[in-house]
CHARMM internal coordinates of N, CA and C (Angstrom, degrees):
IC EDIT
DIST 1 N 1 CA 1.4522
DIST 1 CA 1 C 1.5241
ANGL 1 N 1 CA 1 C 109.31
DIST 1 C 2 N 1.3109
ANGL 1 CA 1 C 2 N 115.16
DIHE 1 N 1 CA 1 C 2 N 142.35
DIST 2 N 2 CA 1.4580
ANGL 1 C 2 N 2 CA 121.80
DIHE 1 CA 1 C 2 N 2 CA -179.24
DIST 2 CA 2 C 1.5304
ANGL 2 N 2 CA 2 C 111.13
DIHE 1 C 2 N 2 CA 2 C -68.27
DIST 2 C 3 N 1.3180
ANGL 2 CA 2 C 3 N 116.13
DIHE 2 N 2 CA 2 C 3 N 150.63
DIST 3 N 3 CA 1.4620
ANGL 2 C 3 N 3 CA 120.45
DIHE 2 CA 2 C 3 N 3 CA 176.49
DIST 3 CA 3 C 1.5221
ANGL 3 N 3 CA 3 C 111.61
DIHE 2 C 3 N 3 CA 3 C -89.64
DIST 3 C 4 N 1.3049
ANGL 3 CA 3 C 4 N 117.29
DIHE 3 N 3 CA 3 C 4 N -0.28
DIST 4 N 4 CA 1.4633
ANGL 3 C 4 N 4 CA 121.31
DIHE 3 CA 3 C 4 N 4 CA 177.28
DIST 4 CA 4 C 1.5278
ANGL 4 N 4 CA 4 C 108.51
DIHE 3 C 4 N 4 CA 4 C -133.61
DIST 4 C 5 N 1.3225
ANGL 4 CA 4 C 5 N 115.56
DIHE 4 N 4 CA 4 C 5 N 166.42
DIST 5 N 5 CA 1.4630
ANGL 4 C 5 N 5 CA 121.79
DIHE 4 CA 4 C 5 N 5 CA 178.13
DIST 5 CA 5 C 1.5183
ANGL 5 N 5 CA 5 C 108.69
DIHE 4 C 5 N 5 CA 5 C -131.77
DIST 5 C 6 N 1.3169
ANGL 5 CA 5 C 6 N 116.17
DIHE 5 N 5 CA 5 C 6 N 155.93
DIST 6 N 6 CA 1.4518
ANGL 5 C 6 N 6 CA 122.00
DIHE 5 CA 5 C 6 N 6 CA 175.62
DIST 6 CA 6 C 1.5214
ANGL 6 N 6 CA 6 C 107.77
DIHE 5 C 6 N 6 CA 6 C -117.04
DIST 6 C 7 N 1.3256
ANGL 6 CA 6 C 7 N 115.58
DIHE 6 N 6 CA 6 C 7 N 137.60
DIST 7 N 7 CA 1.4522
ANGL 6 C 7 N 7 CA 121.49
DIHE 6 CA 6 C 7 N 7 CA -176.48
DIST 7 CA 7 C 1.5237
ANGL 7 N 7 CA 7 C 110.91
DIHE 6 C 7 N 7 CA 7 C -123.46
DIST 7 C 8 N 1.3157
ANGL 7 CA 7 C 8 N 114.90
DIHE 7 N 7 CA 7 C 8 N 160.78
DIST 8 N 8 CA 1.4559
ANGL 7 C 8 N 8 CA 121.74
DIHE 7 CA 7 C 8 N 8 CA 174.29
DIST 8 CA 8 C 1.5221
ANGL 8 N 8 CA 8 C 107.05
DIHE 7 C 8 N 8 CA 8 C -134.65
DIST 8 C 9 N 1.3383
ANGL 8 CA 8 C 9 N 116.55
DIHE 8 N 8 CA 8 C 9 N 150.84
DIST 9 N 9 CA 1.4614
ANGL 8 C 9 N 9 CA 120.60
DIHE 8 CA 8 C 9 N 9 CA 177.06
DIST 9 CA 9 C 1.5247
ANGL 9 N 9 CA 9 C 109.33
DIHE 8 C 9 N 9 CA 9 C -116.46
DIST 9 C 10 N 1.3126
ANGL 9 CA 9 C 10 N 114.97
DIHE 9 N 9 CA 9 C 10 N 140.96
DIST 10 N 10 CA 1.4460
ANGL 9 C 10 N 10 CA 123.49
DIHE 9 CA 9 C 10 N 10 CA -178.07
DIST 10 CA 10 C 1.5299
ANGL 10 N 10 CA 10 C 108.01
DIHE 9 C 10 N 10 CA 10 C -124.32
DIST 10 C 11 N 1.3242
ANGL 10 CA 10 C 11 N 117.68
DIHE 10 N 10 CA 10 C 11 N 134.39
DIST 11 N 11 CA 1.4664
ANGL 10 C 11 N 11 CA 120.60
DIHE 10 CA 10 C 11 N 11 CA 179.82
DIST 11 CA 11 C 1.5246
ANGL 11 N 11 CA 11 C 110.22
DIHE 10 C 11 N 11 CA 11 C -94.08
DIST 11 C 12 N 1.3227
ANGL 11 CA 11 C 12 N 115.68
DIHE 11 N 11 CA 11 C 12 N 133.14
DIST 12 N 12 CA 1.4646
ANGL 11 C 12 N 12 CA 122.72
DIHE 11 CA 11 C 12 N 12 CA 179.42
DIST 12 CA 12 C 1.5246
ANGL 12 N 12 CA 12 C 108.96
DIHE 11 C 12 N 12 CA 12 C -132.74
DIST 12 C 13 N 1.3225
ANGL 12 CA 12 C 13 N 116.70
DIHE 12 N 12 CA 12 C 13 N 154.35
DIST 13 N 13 CA 1.4586
ANGL 12 C 13 N 13 CA 122.39
DIHE 12 CA 12 C 13 N 13 CA 174.90
DIST 13 CA 13 C 1.5225
ANGL 13 N 13 CA 13 C 107.66
DIHE 12 C 13 N 13 CA 13 C -122.65
DIST 13 C 14 N 1.3200
ANGL 13 CA 13 C 14 N 115.49
DIHE 13 N 13 CA 13 C 14 N 120.63
DIST 14 N 14 CA 1.4635
ANGL 13 C 14 N 14 CA 120.85
DIHE 13 CA 13 C 14 N 14 CA 177.98
DIST 14 CA 14 C 1.5056
ANGL 14 N 14 CA 14 C 110.23
DIHE 13 C 14 N 14 CA 14 C -109.64
DIST 14 C 15 N 1.3277
ANGL 14 CA 14 C 15 N 116.54
DIHE 14 N 14 CA 14 C 15 N 147.06
DIST 15 N 15 CA 1.4626
ANGL 14 C 15 N 15 CA 121.06
DIHE 14 CA 14 C 15 N 15 CA 177.94
DIST 15 CA 15 C 1.5236
ANGL 15 N 15 CA 15 C 110.17
DIHE 14 C 15 N 15 CA 15 C -129.21
DIST 15 C 16 N 1.3223
ANGL 15 CA 15 C 16 N 114.72
DIHE 15 N 15 CA 15 C 16 N 157.99
DIST 16 N 16 CA 1.4605
ANGL 15 C 16 N 16 CA 120.99
DIHE 15 CA 15 C 16 N 16 CA 177.48
DIST 16 CA 16 C 1.5131
ANGL 16 N 16 CA 16 C 109.61
DIHE 15 C 16 N 16 CA 16 C -161.09
DIST 16 C 17 N 1.3083
ANGL 16 CA 16 C 17 N 116.67
DIHE 16 N 16 CA 16 C 17 N 146.90
DIST 17 N 17 CA 1.4660
ANGL 16 C 17 N 17 CA 121.85
DIHE 16 CA 16 C 17 N 17 CA 172.56
DIST 17 CA 17 C 1.5253
ANGL 17 N 17 CA 17 C 110.71
DIHE 16 C 17 N 17 CA 17 C -82.22
DIST 17 C 18 N 1.3468
ANGL 17 CA 17 C 18 N 116.90
DIHE 17 N 17 CA 17 C 18 N -11.76
DIST 18 N 18 CA 1.4548
ANGL 17 C 18 N 18 CA 120.25
DIHE 17 CA 17 C 18 N 18 CA -168.68
DIST 18 CA 18 C 1.5241
ANGL 18 N 18 CA 18 C 115.58
DIHE 17 C 18 N 18 CA 18 C -104.28
DIST 18 C 19 N 1.3554
ANGL 18 CA 18 C 19 N 118.19
DIHE 18 N 18 CA 18 C 19 N -45.25
DIST 19 N 19 CA 1.4625
ANGL 18 C 19 N 19 CA 118.74
DIHE 18 CA 18 C 19 N 19 CA -175.67
DIST 19 CA 19 C 1.5265
ANGL 19 N 19 CA 19 C 111.04
DIHE 18 C 19 N 19 CA 19 C -166.39
DIST 19 C 20 N 1.3269
ANGL 19 CA 19 C 20 N 114.58
DIHE 19 N 19 CA 19 C 20 N 164.89
DIST 20 N 20 CA 1.4572
ANGL 19 C 20 N 20 CA 121.31
DIHE 19 CA 19 C 20 N 20 CA 174.28
DIST 20 CA 20 C 1.5278
ANGL 20 N 20 CA 20 C 109.69
DIHE 19 C 20 N 20 CA 20 C -63.67
DIST 20 C 21 N 1.3341
ANGL 20 CA 20 C 21 N 116.56
DIHE 20 N 20 CA 20 C 21 N -43.27
DIST 21 N 21 CA 1.4614
ANGL 20 C 21 N 21 CA 120.84
DIHE 20 CA 20 C 21 N 21 CA -179.90
DIST 21 CA 21 C 1.5200
ANGL 21 N 21 CA 21 C 111.41
DIHE 20 C 21 N 21 CA 21 C -60.55
DIST 21 C 22 N 1.3175
ANGL 21 CA 21 C 22 N 116.82
DIHE 21 N 21 CA 21 C 22 N -39.23
DIST 22 N 22 CA 1.4562
ANGL 21 C 22 N 22 CA 121.21
DIHE 21 CA 21 C 22 N 22 CA 178.93
DIST 22 CA 22 C 1.5305
ANGL 22 N 22 CA 22 C 110.68
DIHE 21 C 22 N 22 CA 22 C -67.68
DIST 22 C 23 N 1.3293
ANGL 22 CA 22 C 23 N 117.08
DIHE 22 N 22 CA 22 C 23 N -37.58
DIST 23 N 23 CA 1.4705
ANGL 22 C 23 N 23 CA 121.10
DIHE 22 CA 22 C 23 N 23 CA 176.92
DIST 23 CA 23 C 1.5306
ANGL 23 N 23 CA 23 C 110.29
DIHE 22 C 23 N 23 CA 23 C -63.01
DIST 23 C 24 N 1.3375
ANGL 23 CA 23 C 24 N 117.37
DIHE 23 N 23 CA 23 C 24 N -41.63
DIST 24 N 24 CA 1.4687
ANGL 23 C 24 N 24 CA 121.42
DIHE 23 CA 23 C 24 N 24 CA 176.81
DIST 24 CA 24 C 1.5237
ANGL 24 N 24 CA 24 C 109.79
DIHE 23 C 24 N 24 CA 24 C -62.24
DIST 24 C 25 N 1.3111
ANGL 24 CA 24 C 25 N 117.07
DIHE 24 N 24 CA 24 C 25 N -47.95
DIST 25 N 25 CA 1.4717
ANGL 24 C 25 N 25 CA 121.16
DIHE 24 CA 24 C 25 N 25 CA -179.71
DIST 25 CA 25 C 1.5205
ANGL 25 N 25 CA 25 C 111.60
DIHE 24 C 25 N 25 CA 25 C -60.71
DIST 25 C 26 N 1.3280
ANGL 25 CA 25 C 26 N 116.98
DIHE 25 N 25 CA 25 C 26 N -39.85
DIST 26 N 26 CA 1.4637
ANGL 25 C 26 N 26 CA 120.43
DIHE 25 CA 25 C 26 N 26 CA 179.33
DIST 26 CA 26 C 1.5299
ANGL 26 N 26 CA 26 C 111.19
DIHE 25 C 26 N 26 CA 26 C -62.38
DIST 26 C 27 N 1.3254
ANGL 26 CA 26 C 27 N 117.41
DIHE 26 N 26 CA 26 C 27 N -42.04
DIST 27 N 27 CA 1.4663
ANGL 26 C 27 N 27 CA 120.99
DIHE 26 CA 26 C 27 N 27 CA 178.36
DIST 27 CA 27 C 1.5260
ANGL 27 N 27 CA 27 C 111.08
DIHE 26 C 27 N 27 CA 27 C -65.00
DIST 27 C 28 N 1.3251
ANGL 27 CA 27 C 28 N 117.00
DIHE 27 N 27 CA 27 C 28 N -44.07
DIST 28 N 28 CA 1.4634
ANGL 27 C 28 N 28 CA 120.96
DIHE 27 CA 27 C 28 N 28 CA 179.98
DIST 28 CA 28 C 1.5250
ANGL 28 N 28 CA 28 C 110.98
DIHE 27 C 28 N 28 CA 28 C -65.99
DIST 28 C 29 N 1.3335
ANGL 28 CA 28 C 29 N 116.97
DIHE 28 N 28 CA 28 C 29 N -42.98
DIST 29 N 29 CA 1.4659
ANGL 28 C 29 N 29 CA 120.65
DIHE 28 CA 28 C 29 N 29 CA 179.04
DIST 29 CA 29 C 1.5222
ANGL 29 N 29 CA 29 C 111.43
DIHE 28 C 29 N 29 CA 29 C -59.62
DIST 29 C 30 N 1.3200
ANGL 29 CA 29 C 30 N 116.98
DIHE 29 N 29 CA 29 C 30 N -42.71
DIST 30 N 30 CA 1.4642
ANGL 29 C 30 N 30 CA 120.73
DIHE 29 CA 29 C 30 N 30 CA -179.55
DIST 30 CA 30 C 1.5255
ANGL 30 N 30 CA 30 C 110.99
DIHE 29 C 30 N 30 CA 30 C -68.19
DIST 30 C 31 N 1.3253
ANGL 30 CA 30 C 31 N 116.93
DIHE 30 N 30 CA 30 C 31 N -41.73
DIST 31 N 31 CA 1.4606
ANGL 30 C 31 N 31 CA 121.70
DIHE 30 CA 30 C 31 N 31 CA 179.64
DIST 31 CA 31 C 1.5285
ANGL 31 N 31 CA 31 C 111.11
DIHE 30 C 31 N 31 CA 31 C -64.11
DIST 31 C 32 N 1.3224
ANGL 31 CA 31 C 32 N 115.86
DIHE 31 N 31 CA 31 C 32 N -36.34
DIST 32 N 32 CA 1.4652
ANGL 31 C 32 N 32 CA 121.74
DIHE 31 CA 31 C 32 N 32 CA -178.43
DIST 32 CA 32 C 1.5349
ANGL 32 N 32 CA 32 C 112.23
DIHE 31 C 32 N 32 CA 32 C -61.05
DIST 32 C 33 N 1.3242
ANGL 32 CA 32 C 33 N 117.44
DIHE 32 N 32 CA 32 C 33 N -22.04
DIST 33 N 33 CA 1.4607
ANGL 32 C 33 N 33 CA 121.35
DIHE 32 CA 32 C 33 N 33 CA -179.61
DIST 33 CA 33 C 1.5336
ANGL 33 N 33 CA 33 C 112.11
DIHE 32 C 33 N 33 CA 33 C -66.17
DIST 33 C 34 N 1.3424
ANGL 33 CA 33 C 34 N 117.41
DIHE 33 N 33 CA 33 C 34 N -26.84
DIST 34 N 34 CA 1.4671
ANGL 33 C 34 N 34 CA 119.66
DIHE 33 CA 33 C 34 N 34 CA -175.49
DIST 34 CA 34 C 1.5331
ANGL 34 N 34 CA 34 C 114.94
DIHE 33 C 34 N 34 CA 34 C -128.05
DIST 34 C 35 N 1.3307
ANGL 34 CA 34 C 35 N 118.05
DIHE 34 N 34 CA 34 C 35 N -15.05
DIST 35 N 35 CA 1.4676
ANGL 34 C 35 N 35 CA 121.20
DIHE 34 CA 34 C 35 N 35 CA -176.14
DIST 35 CA 35 C 1.5217
ANGL 35 N 35 CA 35 C 109.84
DIHE 34 C 35 N 35 CA 35 C -109.13
DIST 35 C 36 N 1.3456
ANGL 35 CA 35 C 36 N 116.05
DIHE 35 N 35 CA 35 C 36 N 129.82
DIST 36 N 36 CA 1.4654
ANGL 35 C 36 N 36 CA 121.55
DIHE 35 CA 35 C 36 N 36 CA 177.53
DIST 36 CA 36 C 1.5256
ANGL 36 N 36 CA 36 C 110.02
DIHE 35 C 36 N 36 CA 36 C -96.54
DIST 36 C 37 N 1.2987
ANGL 36 CA 36 C 37 N 116.44
DIHE 36 N 36 CA 36 C 37 N 161.44
DIST 37 N 37 CA 1.4669
ANGL 36 C 37 N 37 CA 124.48
DIHE 36 CA 36 C 37 N 37 CA 170.82
DIST 37 CA 37 C 1.5303
ANGL 37 N 37 CA 37 C 114.06
DIHE 36 C 37 N 37 CA 37 C 63.48
DIST 37 C 38 N 1.3270
ANGL 37 CA 37 C 38 N 117.64
DIHE 37 N 37 CA 37 C 38 N 32.48
DIST 38 N 38 CA 1.4681
ANGL 37 C 38 N 38 CA 119.78
DIHE 37 CA 37 C 38 N 38 CA 176.20
DIST 38 CA 38 C 1.5222
ANGL 38 N 38 CA 38 C 108.83
DIHE 37 C 38 N 38 CA 38 C -66.17
DIST 38 C 39 N 1.3446
ANGL 38 CA 38 C 39 N 116.16
DIHE 38 N 38 CA 38 C 39 N 137.39
DIST 39 N 39 CA 1.4612
ANGL 38 C 39 N 39 CA 119.24
DIHE 38 CA 38 C 39 N 39 CA -176.44
DIST 39 CA 39 C 1.5183
ANGL 39 N 39 CA 39 C 114.35
DIHE 38 C 39 N 39 CA 39 C -127.55
DIST 39 C 40 N 1.3447
ANGL 39 CA 39 C 40 N 120.61
DIHE 39 N 39 CA 39 C 40 N -27.33
DIST 40 N 40 CA 1.4535
ANGL 39 C 40 N 40 CA 120.90
DIHE 39 CA 39 C 40 N 40 CA -179.81
DIST 40 CA 40 C 1.5182
ANGL 40 N 40 CA 40 C 109.87
DIHE 39 C 40 N 40 CA 40 C -157.16
DIST 40 C 41 N 1.3436
ANGL 40 CA 40 C 41 N 114.88
DIHE 40 N 40 CA 40 C 41 N 167.41
DIST 41 N 41 CA 1.4584
ANGL 40 C 41 N 41 CA 119.96
DIHE 40 CA 40 C 41 N 41 CA 172.62
DIST 41 CA 41 C 1.5216
ANGL 41 N 41 CA 41 C 109.60
DIHE 40 C 41 N 41 CA 41 C -138.56
DIST 41 C 42 N 1.3208
ANGL 41 CA 41 C 42 N 115.62
DIHE 41 N 41 CA 41 C 42 N 154.45
DIST 42 N 42 CA 1.4611
ANGL 41 C 42 N 42 CA 123.24
DIHE 41 CA 41 C 42 N 42 CA 175.98
DIST 42 CA 42 C 1.5265
ANGL 42 N 42 CA 42 C 107.60
DIHE 41 C 42 N 42 CA 42 C -125.55
DIST 42 C 43 N 1.3151
ANGL 42 CA 42 C 43 N 117.48
DIHE 42 N 42 CA 42 C 43 N 132.98
DIST 43 N 43 CA 1.4612
ANGL 42 C 43 N 43 CA 120.45
DIHE 42 CA 42 C 43 N 43 CA 173.59
DIST 43 CA 43 C 1.5200
ANGL 43 N 43 CA 43 C 107.46
DIHE 42 C 43 N 43 CA 43 C -83.74
DIST 43 C 44 N 1.3422
ANGL 43 CA 43 C 44 N 116.35
DIHE 43 N 43 CA 43 C 44 N 121.45
DIST 44 N 44 CA 1.4569
ANGL 43 C 44 N 44 CA 122.34
DIHE 43 CA 43 C 44 N 44 CA -176.04
DIST 44 CA 44 C 1.5277
ANGL 44 N 44 CA 44 C 110.75
DIHE 43 C 44 N 44 CA 44 C -100.68
DIST 44 C 45 N 1.3235
ANGL 44 CA 44 C 45 N 116.52
DIHE 44 N 44 CA 44 C 45 N -41.63
DIST 45 N 45 CA 1.4688
ANGL 44 C 45 N 45 CA 121.99
DIHE 44 CA 44 C 45 N 45 CA -179.43
DIST 45 CA 45 C 1.5181
ANGL 45 N 45 CA 45 C 109.40
DIHE 44 C 45 N 45 CA 45 C -142.28
DIST 45 C 46 N 1.3121
ANGL 45 CA 45 C 46 N 115.26
DIHE 45 N 45 CA 45 C 46 N 147.35
DIST 46 N 46 CA 1.4600
ANGL 45 C 46 N 46 CA 121.36
DIHE 45 CA 45 C 46 N 46 CA 172.78
DIST 46 CA 46 C 1.5189
ANGL 46 N 46 CA 46 C 107.22
DIHE 45 C 46 N 46 CA 46 C -132.56
DIST 46 C 47 N 1.3066
ANGL 46 CA 46 C 47 N 115.93
DIHE 46 N 46 CA 46 C 47 N 128.55
DIST 47 N 47 CA 1.4651
ANGL 46 C 47 N 47 CA 120.06
DIHE 46 CA 46 C 47 N 47 CA 177.78
DIST 47 CA 47 C 1.5189
ANGL 47 N 47 CA 47 C 108.05
DIHE 46 C 47 N 47 CA 47 C -153.31
DIST 47 C 48 N 1.3201
ANGL 47 CA 47 C 48 N 114.92
DIHE 47 N 47 CA 47 C 48 N 175.65
DIST 48 N 48 CA 1.4517
ANGL 47 C 48 N 48 CA 118.76
DIHE 47 CA 47 C 48 N 48 CA -179.30
DIST 48 CA 48 C 1.5129
ANGL 48 N 48 CA 48 C 111.92
DIHE 47 C 48 N 48 CA 48 C -152.60
DIST 48 C 49 N 1.2937
ANGL 48 CA 48 C 49 N 113.65
DIHE 48 N 48 CA 48 C 49 N 175.21
DIST 49 N 49 CA 1.4566
ANGL 48 C 49 N 49 CA 123.19
DIHE 48 CA 48 C 49 N 49 CA -178.94
DIST 49 CA 49 C 1.5269
ANGL 49 N 49 CA 49 C 107.30
DIHE 48 C 49 N 49 CA 49 C -116.07
DIST 49 C 50 N 1.3138
ANGL 49 CA 49 C 50 N 116.81
DIHE 49 N 49 CA 49 C 50 N 132.46
DIST 50 N 50 CA 1.4669
ANGL 49 C 50 N 50 CA 121.65
DIHE 49 CA 49 C 50 N 50 CA -178.20
DIST 50 CA 50 C 1.5259
ANGL 50 N 50 CA 50 C 109.07
DIHE 49 C 50 N 50 CA 50 C -103.51
DIST 50 C 51 N 1.3385
ANGL 50 CA 50 C 51 N 115.51
DIHE 50 N 50 CA 50 C 51 N 130.63
DIST 51 N 51 CA 1.4659
ANGL 50 C 51 N 51 CA 122.26
DIHE 50 CA 50 C 51 N 51 CA 177.42
DIST 51 CA 51 C 1.5227
ANGL 51 N 51 CA 51 C 107.92
DIHE 50 C 51 N 51 CA 51 C -128.62
DIST 51 C 52 N 1.3145
ANGL 51 CA 51 C 52 N 116.84
DIHE 51 N 51 CA 51 C 52 N 120.66
DIST 52 N 52 CA 1.4727
ANGL 51 C 52 N 52 CA 122.00
DIHE 51 CA 51 C 52 N 52 CA 178.87
DIST 52 CA 52 C 1.5293
ANGL 52 N 52 CA 52 C 112.47
DIHE 51 C 52 N 52 CA 52 C 52.17
DIST 52 C 53 N 1.3238
ANGL 52 CA 52 C 53 N 116.31
DIHE 52 N 52 CA 52 C 53 N 41.33
DIST 53 N 53 CA 1.4558
ANGL 52 C 53 N 53 CA 121.62
DIHE 52 CA 52 C 53 N 53 CA 176.74
DIST 53 CA 53 C 1.5160
ANGL 53 N 53 CA 53 C 115.31
DIHE 52 C 53 N 53 CA 53 C 77.12
DIST 53 C 54 N 1.3237
ANGL 53 CA 53 C 54 N 117.63
DIHE 53 N 53 CA 53 C 54 N 10.09
DIST 54 N 54 CA 1.4595
ANGL 53 C 54 N 54 CA 121.41
DIHE 53 CA 53 C 54 N 54 CA -179.98
DIST 54 CA 54 C 1.5282
ANGL 54 N 54 CA 54 C 109.65
DIHE 53 C 54 N 54 CA 54 C -131.06
DIST 54 C 55 N 1.3151
ANGL 54 CA 54 C 55 N 115.80
DIHE 54 N 54 CA 54 C 55 N 163.89
DIST 55 N 55 CA 1.4634
ANGL 54 C 55 N 55 CA 120.03
DIHE 54 CA 54 C 55 N 55 CA 177.86
DIST 55 CA 55 C 1.5268
ANGL 55 N 55 CA 55 C 108.94
DIHE 54 C 55 N 55 CA 55 C -66.95
DIST 55 C 56 N 1.3367
ANGL 55 CA 55 C 56 N 115.47
DIHE 55 N 55 CA 55 C 56 N 122.48
DIST 56 N 56 CA 1.4654
ANGL 55 C 56 N 56 CA 120.50
DIHE 55 CA 55 C 56 N 56 CA 176.99
DIST 56 CA 56 C 1.5211
ANGL 56 N 56 CA 56 C 111.37
DIHE 55 C 56 N 56 CA 56 C -93.95
DIST 56 C 57 N 1.3299
ANGL 56 CA 56 C 57 N 115.95
DIHE 56 N 56 CA 56 C 57 N -41.85
DIST 57 N 57 CA 1.4632
ANGL 56 C 57 N 57 CA 122.36
DIHE 56 CA 56 C 57 N 57 CA 179.29
DIST 57 CA 57 C 1.5224
ANGL 57 N 57 CA 57 C 109.36
DIHE 56 C 57 N 57 CA 57 C -149.86
DIST 57 C 58 N 1.3046
ANGL 57 CA 57 C 58 N 115.21
DIHE 57 N 57 CA 57 C 58 N 146.16
DIST 58 N 58 CA 1.4578
ANGL 57 C 58 N 58 CA 121.71
DIHE 57 CA 57 C 58 N 58 CA 168.58
DIST 58 CA 58 C 1.5218
ANGL 58 N 58 CA 58 C 106.65
DIHE 57 C 58 N 58 CA 58 C -97.63
DIST 58 C 59 N 1.3215
ANGL 58 CA 58 C 59 N 116.43
DIHE 58 N 58 CA 58 C 59 N 142.08
DIST 59 N 59 CA 1.4575
ANGL 58 C 59 N 59 CA 121.31
DIHE 58 CA 58 C 59 N 59 CA 177.61
DIST 59 CA 59 C 1.5240
ANGL 59 N 59 CA 59 C 107.92
DIHE 58 C 59 N 59 CA 59 C -133.16
DIST 59 C 60 N 1.3342
ANGL 59 CA 59 C 60 N 116.24
DIHE 59 N 59 CA 59 C 60 N 127.50
DIST 60 N 60 CA 1.4526
ANGL 59 C 60 N 60 CA 121.44
DIHE 59 CA 59 C 60 N 60 CA -177.07
DIST 60 CA 60 C 1.5281
ANGL 60 N 60 CA 60 C 109.35
DIHE 59 C 60 N 60 CA 60 C -129.47
DIST 60 C 61 N 1.3338
ANGL 60 CA 60 C 61 N 116.00
DIHE 60 N 60 CA 60 C 61 N 127.64
DIST 61 N 61 CA 1.4575
ANGL 60 C 61 N 61 CA 121.35
DIHE 60 CA 60 C 61 N 61 CA 174.14
DIST 61 CA 61 C 1.5169
ANGL 61 N 61 CA 61 C 106.70
DIHE 60 C 61 N 61 CA 61 C -96.21
DIST 61 C 62 N 1.3352
ANGL 61 CA 61 C 62 N 115.36
DIHE 61 N 61 CA 61 C 62 N 125.90
DIST 62 N 62 CA 1.4586
ANGL 61 C 62 N 62 CA 120.11
DIHE 61 CA 61 C 62 N 62 CA 179.30
DIST 62 CA 62 C 1.5259
ANGL 62 N 62 CA 62 C 109.46
DIHE 61 C 62 N 62 CA 62 C -127.95
DIST 62 C 63 N 1.3193
ANGL 62 CA 62 C 63 N 114.97
DIHE 62 N 62 CA 62 C 63 N 155.91
DIST 63 N 63 CA 1.4566
ANGL 62 C 63 N 63 CA 121.52
DIHE 62 CA 62 C 63 N 63 CA 169.89
DIST 63 CA 63 C 1.5158
ANGL 63 N 63 CA 63 C 106.56
DIHE 62 C 63 N 63 CA 63 C -111.77
DIST 63 C 64 N 1.3192
ANGL 63 CA 63 C 64 N 115.73
DIHE 63 N 63 CA 63 C 64 N 129.32
DIST 64 N 64 CA 1.4576
ANGL 63 C 64 N 64 CA 121.60
DIHE 63 CA 63 C 64 N 64 CA -178.92
DIST 64 CA 64 C 1.5212
ANGL 64 N 64 CA 64 C 108.18
DIHE 63 C 64 N 64 CA 64 C -107.34
DIST 64 C 65 N 1.3302
ANGL 64 CA 64 C 65 N 116.53
DIHE 64 N 64 CA 64 C 65 N 125.13
DIST 65 N 65 CA 1.4526
ANGL 64 C 65 N 65 CA 121.79
DIHE 64 CA 64 C 65 N 65 CA 177.95
DIST 65 CA 65 C 1.5048
ANGL 65 N 65 CA 65 C 110.57
DIHE 64 C 65 N 65 CA 65 C -94.31
DIST 65 C 66 N 1.3256
ANGL 65 CA 65 C 66 N 115.96
DIHE 65 N 65 CA 65 C 66 N 133.60
DIST 66 N 66 CA 1.4554
ANGL 65 C 66 N 66 CA 119.76
DIHE 65 CA 65 C 66 N 66 CA 176.75
DIST 66 CA 66 C 1.5207
ANGL 66 N 66 CA 66 C 110.39
DIHE 65 C 66 N 66 CA 66 C -139.01
DIST 66 C 67 N 1.3241
ANGL 66 CA 66 C 67 N 114.79
DIHE 66 N 66 CA 66 C 67 N 149.79
DIST 67 N 67 CA 1.4678
ANGL 66 C 67 N 67 CA 121.84
DIHE 66 CA 66 C 67 N 67 CA -177.81
DIST 67 CA 67 C 1.5250
ANGL 67 N 67 CA 67 C 109.98
DIHE 66 C 67 N 67 CA 67 C -82.73
DIST 67 C 68 N 1.3212
ANGL 67 CA 67 C 68 N 116.55
DIHE 67 N 67 CA 67 C 68 N 133.87
DIST 68 N 68 CA 1.4593
ANGL 67 C 68 N 68 CA 121.42
DIHE 67 CA 67 C 68 N 68 CA 174.46
DIST 68 CA 68 C 1.5334
ANGL 68 N 68 CA 68 C 107.54
DIHE 67 C 68 N 68 CA 68 C -70.62
DIST 68 C 69 N 1.3199
ANGL 68 CA 68 C 69 N 116.79
DIHE 68 N 68 CA 68 C 69 N 129.18
DIST 69 N 69 CA 1.4680
ANGL 68 C 69 N 69 CA 120.22
DIHE 68 CA 68 C 69 N 69 CA -178.61
DIST 69 CA 69 C 1.5169
ANGL 69 N 69 CA 69 C 111.95
DIHE 68 C 69 N 69 CA 69 C -57.51
DIST 69 C 70 N 1.3210
ANGL 69 CA 69 C 70 N 115.97
DIHE 69 N 69 CA 69 C 70 N 141.82
DIST 70 N 70 CA 1.4626
ANGL 69 C 70 N 70 CA 124.34
DIHE 69 CA 69 C 70 N 70 CA 178.21
DIST 70 CA 70 C 1.5170
ANGL 70 N 70 CA 70 C 113.68
DIHE 69 C 70 N 70 CA 70 C 62.57
DIST 70 C 71 N 1.3243
ANGL 70 CA 70 C 71 N 117.67
DIHE 70 N 70 CA 70 C 71 N 22.37
DIST 71 N 71 CA 1.4590
ANGL 70 C 71 N 71 CA 118.95
DIHE 70 CA 70 C 71 N 71 CA 177.23
DIST 71 CA 71 C 1.5197
ANGL 71 N 71 CA 71 C 110.65
DIHE 70 C 71 N 71 CA 71 C -96.56
END
COOR INIT
IC SEED 1 N 1 CA 1 C
IC BUILD
């Protein structure tokens, strides 16, 4: 086994009507369907959509780090 690992980062945008945390979870859940070896995430941007003076949607841009297999 190697003494080092190689990683890649993928940018995702998650949305939610309920919370920033839910938007992050939605992005990670969707990414998990096709990406293996996910290990961390970074919040890059946080924004939202306003409807009738209230929060309509939360939108969060995250970068997900994952290990390249066999690295």
